[in-house]
N, C-alpha and C positions, 0 to 999 in steps of 0.2 A: 520383358522386364518381369522379374519375380515379385510376387505379393506377399511372399512369407516373411514374417517378421524377423530381424535379426536377433540372436540370442544375446542375452546381456549377461555379463559376469558378476551382476549383483543380484542376489536373491530376492525373491518376493518377500521372505522373511526380514531380510537385512533392511529393505525399502520400509516396511510396516513397522518395524522396530525404530529407526530412525524418525520416521514421521509421528510416531506416538509420543517419542521423546521431545521432539520440537513443538507439538501442540500442548504438551504438559507445562511448558514454561510460558505460555501465553497468558500474561497476567491482566490483560484489559478486555472489556467487552466493547465492540463497536458497531456502528451502522454506517453502511456504504449505500449512498443515494445517486442517481442520475437525475440531473434537472431536464426538463423538456426544452426544445428549441422555440424560438429562436434564441441564439447566444450571439453575444459580442462583447464590446468593450464599454465601460463607463467612461465617457469623454472626459468627466471631471477629475476621476481618480487614476484613470488609465489601468483599471483592474479588470479582469476578465469577470463577466457576469453571465449567468445563465437564468433564462426567464423561464417561466412556467411551473407546472406541478413537478416536484421531485418523487421519484419513484425508488423505494427501496431496494436495493439490489442484494444486499447481504447484511445480515445482523447475528452477531456471535462473537465468539472468541477471537482474539487478535494480539499482535505484540507490535510495539513501537520502539524502534531502537535506532540510535545514532552511530554513525560510523565517525571514529575519532579523529579524523584529519579534516579540519576546515581549509577550505580554500579562500585566498583572497583576490578580489576584483576590484579594479579601479573603476569607479564611476565618477566621472567629472575629478574633481581634486579629492575625493574621498575613497579610502579603503573600505570595501564591502566586505564581510567575512561570511562565507555561505558554508553550511555543514549539511551533509548527506543525511538525510532522515528516510528509514525505510518502515515499511509495514509488512507484518506476515500474517496470513490466515491459513486456516487447515488446509492441506494439500488437496483432499477430497471435495472441495468446496465446488459445486457445478455450476455456479453463477459467471458469467464473463464480466469482469472487471476492466473498465477502458478508461483512458487518459481523460481528465477533467471530473471523473467521479469525486464526490466529496465524501471523506471519512470523518465522522464524530465519534469522540471516545465518550462512552456512556458510563462505564465503571472501571475502577481501577482498585486492585487489592492492596497495592503498595504506596500509591502516589495520588492523594485526592486532588492536587493541583492539576492532573491531567484530565480530569472529568470536564467535559464540555469543549476541549479544545478540538479544532477542526483542520483538516488538512486536505490537499487536493493531489489526486493521483497523477503523477507525472510520466512514469515509465513502468511498464509491465515487463517484469524479468523473465527471461525464456532461455532455456538452455540446461544442459547439464543431465546426467543420467540418473543421480541420485538426489532429486530434488525433496527435501523434506517439508517445505511449505510453498505457498504461492506467495511470492515476494513482489513488492511494489516500492519505488521511489515516491516519496510525496513531500510536498512543500506545505509548510505551516500557512494557515489563513487567519486573518484577524477577525 
């Protein structure tokens, strides 16, 4: 089996240009933390909880954005609407972000109501040849 990397039709210049443009529109500063173990669920609220000291994995520029198509899920007799929310951080960030890491918005240049909001990482997006940012699907925390 050959270990020679396959060539890409996308130039290094193009990749860097797209990544610079994507990073330029990141209007928030956020902190991503990972809590220590053990972890589990709060039996009273049925919400995932992590115990222990949190370690800062990343702190820097980011972007929170929603996909405009909410989906409806029936829970009992109630329709619950769920919207996909995504987090992007610069592509060249070396830290490994994992599911259940917690994101806190520290600053916002455009929306003061976002400061202090917390999200939990649900999925880590992987794939694609021209990735402009590192992208994660997140869920809001109370």
